[in-house]
C-alpha positions, 0 to 999 in steps of 0.5 A, spaced: 117 559 910 113 564 905 106 563 908 104 570 907 107 571 900 103 564 898 097 567 901 097 573 897 099 570 891 093 565 892 088 571 893 086 568 900 081 572 904 083 569 911 090 568 913 092 567 921 096 564 926 096 557 929 099 555 936 101 548 936 105 543 940 112 542 937 113 535 934 119 532 930 115 534 923 114 542 921 107 544 923 105 537 925 104 538 932 097 538 935 093 544 934 092 548 941 089 554 938 088 559 932 087 566 930 084 568 923 086 575 920 083 578 914 087 579 908 085 586 906 085 589 899 092 592 898 095 588 903 103 587 902 107 582 905 109 587 911 102 589 912 099 582 913 105 580 917 104 585 922 097 584 923 099 576 924 104 578 929 098 582 933 094 576 932 099 572 935 099 576 941 092 574 942 093 567 941 099 565 945 096 568 952 090 564 950 093 557 949 091 552 954 097 547 954 092 541 957 088 541 950 090 537 945 088 537 937 089 532 932 096 529 930 098 529 923 097 523 919 103 519 917 
């Protein structure tokens, strides 16, 4: 829920978005595609969120619903 805030607090240098199949567990469906976003010095939650949204606009049209990723392990 607060992934961008957590990424900034952790000091990561790469964030991004994941497109995955929907499953009963949150963020557990098979991964379809991902897009990386560099975390820049001075980024705020707002600036990073905007760049992640831009990455989503690249990732969603690229998705291939025939592809299947790894399912979450129970």
